[in-house]
Each structure stands twice: as C-alpha cells, then as structure tokens.
Steps between C-alpha positions, in 0.01 A plus 500: 500500500639840403585747773208741516713766663695526174206715391572759772696806395792584728409714802167602350320449830617714793458388858305681768420505869181604670436706809245440773246727330491282187161392369407135536507469119871591518568185699652178367429218746710197584311222677685280747347208688738511801444151643597354162760757400687456829480120494305484827382161635156403375373442855541733796611315814411806715820451703800574277687829541431778250656447160694749288299485179342843512829677562659314210242643257666839548807363320285471189411871486788609269385253236140621531620854438697386195183345363306822560281385789358767734229305686504165680209274584593252774284193548380394847751576777323442829508192721321208337508124493585431136471720190437831672129531426407302813589783740523435874644834615455829313744685723814287462708420193519130414799359689604310186575839340625706792345732756339843518838671511595325176187627325560850632858483367388372159235770452755767593743363242232497231400857582863615489508362145179683404296179491136497613409206731170311479418202724254214461209534744305182570185636665233262370616193694753369750670170566372243748780598740361854536439571869126566468438175312706304751287649777182374331657156469572506874189676634231416247188714513629665819787660308505878492608469136215281375374786277840580350462251216242445227223245540615332821251220574533296821236252386725357229856372471753644256648286220834507685367365829406804710182463706364808325483600134616823342557660162835455331638706214394338172422177685849484655462441873859592578396858424226607741280782370470796734171671579556844349180632658642456851627822657769325704630324190522828314678672785753218522572499126496876451713539811755265345505696174543827689785334690666407169474857375630658821769246586630405155404808294353295215339677203217270399325165517389230262177360649485125458158368389368856491192396304384313814541798733194706596471835318470699823795304643716624211360852532591516869843350437568757228390787722715389793808443283476832320464687828848375585643540148297701253664329201476149644427261212250213515479231234249217506540147370207417271518218247164555329216749510454874470809673638294815568339315789833530682622836373187700428414656168286341230162383627622459860341823619819619673777725372809336343764433764259561788529137613819341368749660262567206271414137420697208355424494127452127442290567190795662322740237639306224325462695176874570484623143484196358323527750213858391435438127544200505266654763273174685536526865600124535467480370858720767653332758276165417659647521851682828446207674336267378775736626768667807349326592174288815451228352722733277701389386844837566665638802316529691828634212710872409499476120512790278610629306198722191492615208287502254791503485880520261795158347427529416128741307280812690397449681171799313350314175572178628343632665185545256210763698310770634733576780253155640580615580854671810365204674332276379783707690755523785253122524506494478880713815520324697225136431589297690762542387859764452768738229372658237722767232462488182707847417632705286266264529204725766351736207434235282340494238776224240488270366772162330513240402756536150639200305624589564864747789496573846361869474593610501135335841458683641803864383484794613708706766327808281460304217338345445155815628333402866540851619575646261244259625234622854553869412513495268198369774272225282356125563479493628857761769447340606171156519660630694797662753268185531289278550805737764638472673163120488503498637855733784407283583202187515716667705773584769247165520323201673658284357221592141591450557872187714503372537146166404350468180296378483141511194274640560151544160335420135570549172323556149626877541539548877500363773723553876537373769734563858601570645845450877526570752777497869414719552196682170540389202295642148509401246234559135590502224239542128578563199277441145626570350160800292395607751234548875481169667419407857413233686693323768297297779662326787327597856579135566582507228767812658645306823542742718307796661669858397432585335169809343655517231765804354673527151647613541860638146501709499181541869421361452147277770353185462291293758314140535391497467120199540274277510806632180659753407767655160430768334708638144514499310829743213549366154584400464866590860569356849518554866426426802716481809281490852631410817314657728759815397689672793670744280693617323183653802329 
C-alpha cells in the first residue's frame, strides 16, 4: 500500500496550541480507558496498595501534544470491582490505578500542557459492592437504603441469588440501577461530582448511559456543575434516539445546551465505516444532511464524533480495506463535530469483542504492537503522521471547526461537501475507489467567489474553468480545498 502521507506537501500544515478560553469545537479529544491502558488487573482485590498507572499517563503527554491533542477523555477511574463501570466508591480513585493524589497530579500535568480533562461519570448504576447495596443485602427491608435502587422487590429473589430482586442495567445484575428520583441518591452522586470538580479541577464529564438518566436529574446536575465552573462541559452517551432529548433543541422544548452540551454521535460513527465498506456514500450523505444540512436536526449542537471507542470493535478490525482508514480519519477531522481518537487507533491496531470479554478493545499501552508499529515506520507510523496532519489542518481552519455544512457531490465511491464560516470556505472531496477519480462541481454550486482553490494537503491549485471546478482525487484518499488561505502565503 502506498504511503498516503506522500500526498502531503512539506510543512503545509502549521501547528497550534489552545488556551483555556478555547471553544469546545476547537478541541481534539484523545480517549484513554485507564484500566486497560495502564495494564491494571481485571479484578480488584480491595487490599493491594495503590498502583502507579495514573501517574505514568503523564509521561505520554508530550506525544499527545505532538499529535495535536488538546482534550483528554479518561474512562472510569473510581474504585470498582472489575471494568470500572461497577462503582463501589465515588470518592476514591481505583487502587489499581493509584490514589486521589495521583489523579490530582495528572490533571495538573494535563492543564499545564493546555489539555482539557473530561472524566467518565457512571451515575445510572453501581456495582454490587457499593455500600448502600451491601446494606440492603445485610438488612433487607429494614435497610435505610432500600429506596436507593430501582424496583427493589422483597417478595422475589434476584437471578444471582439475593433474597430480593432489583433492576440491573440492560439485564446485567452486576450493575445495579440507581433510583434517580431519590433525593439522597442525587445528593450522594452530585456531591461526588462536586468533589471531583473542587478537588481535581476537572473540566467536564461524559455521562455513561445518559439516555437512561431522568431529564430533571441531568438538568440539576448541569446546574450544579456550572455553578462551580461556568464552562463545565457535559456529554451524554446515547447509542440511538433523538440526541436533542439530552441536549435540548429540536422538538425537545428546551434550549440547545440547556441540559447537556453534547452527545456521542453513534449515527455518524456507523455511517463512516459502512459507507467505505459498502462503497456507498449515499449512506453518509443521508446521515449528514439529516444532522447538519439546511434543515439538520443538530446544526446547533456540537456532537462528539469518533471512529471507535472502548465499547465497539476497533475501526481497523471493521474496515475491509485498510487504505480506507486514511480518508475515514480525514472525514472525521473535516466534518462538523468534536473529533476524538481512541488510544492506539492512530496506529491502526485491531481489536474485537470476545464472547465474554472486551479486553481486546482495551489493551495495555505496551501491548498489541502499538510502540512497534510507530517505531517500524509501517502503517502505524504513516497513519499517525496523516492524522497529525488532519488535526493540524482542522486546528487552523475556522470553517472546518465551526462552519456550516453543505453537500456538493455524491456518488457511490466519491463524495464532496463544503464547510463555510464567514469568508472562509473549505471544500472536501473523498474517493473510496481503487483508482484516481475526478470530482466535478459547477461554479453555481460553489456559490461564486474565488476561481482558484488550493489543496491544503498537497499544495496543488485548481481553477474554475468554463463554469466548472474539476479536480482528481487519488484512490482511497481525499482533498481539502480552500478558496482563502491567509496562513499559506
């Protein structure tokens, strides 16, 4: 496979760093699942001394800055029994990773590097070791915490042998659903979040299973967080459904951003890889126009976009043609939204669900050949360089970060769209075919303006001739054309 970065012109993409007053659309996220990344034991013995994993993540910061990262999303960090989503103590860092001092140190190091810090907040359910659930196991109906969990029934036994039944997340009884209506539950959870903000100085949260949280629960959480930090950022996990239900806007009846600030864009995630695998850009066309077109549902909502994460198969395991990884990531960084990279995927590592484990999706950093892929200069090094280039391009284009979206061209294997912000226009063309193909767009569709366009990736220039702009796109690659480029003089 040819090196895609051969199509980059030398030093065409400057680097940049963001200050604390940056907009959320200026952020490039890097997602780390700490228990996996740090190689923590799969089971917590609740007796071992605190580990050093969290502190070691700080050593990785220089490489994140080289890549262009300015925001970090850390998966579950607080004391749990297994994978982190079965919390037993919201006030103490999981001993397998370190302690509260280690988290405080890590956040300080990220902030010193200009990196925003977002933590995973598991507020829909706890683990069976959570103190309130253990009290019910011991005290039964006499427990002061009998109303802390959803659908507790002392007339029935649970599928796992308790002498009472309860609701588990998605039928999983290791994850005990909390009763979000209960005032004491809310005070405990919101108190923990306020503790995280005050003690660790975090900048935002990703709410696990947010689509299962009560609307007024999220409203109160948002209000309490933003009283402590006015720019505190809240993102909700939602796999399917109307994202406006979590953020506001649309038909929700509440103002955009009044509840949560963003949602995980699983709809676009699926369209990204499926369009390449099926060589059918009509699918992503439908998604993008529905979300961001002239009447798009989410035009005013900066959704969190990704190619993979800790819950789905690695994109390099999903994509049929590995060469398509390059234009796929190119789209991720040129489309509307807040783009994110899942650790290691910038090297093209693979990983798939097993019947009884997600461990392959969440490897330790020194496994899976991640370091070797970078050092050997193979696909991993080429992908890393390409992604850094896409990030640099986005960081220096207001149109790509904040601009409107307008579709210009679609076919099964080729697609083109415009991003516009003020006087800046960026035209993106993608080719999923096996051969170089030309994309042809009428001057009328371009809306007039400049007759000359420059590819920010290669440095080549193209002109509108006889009322048409035509430009070739290499196989499994893309172009990003700009009609105004003050920093490329």
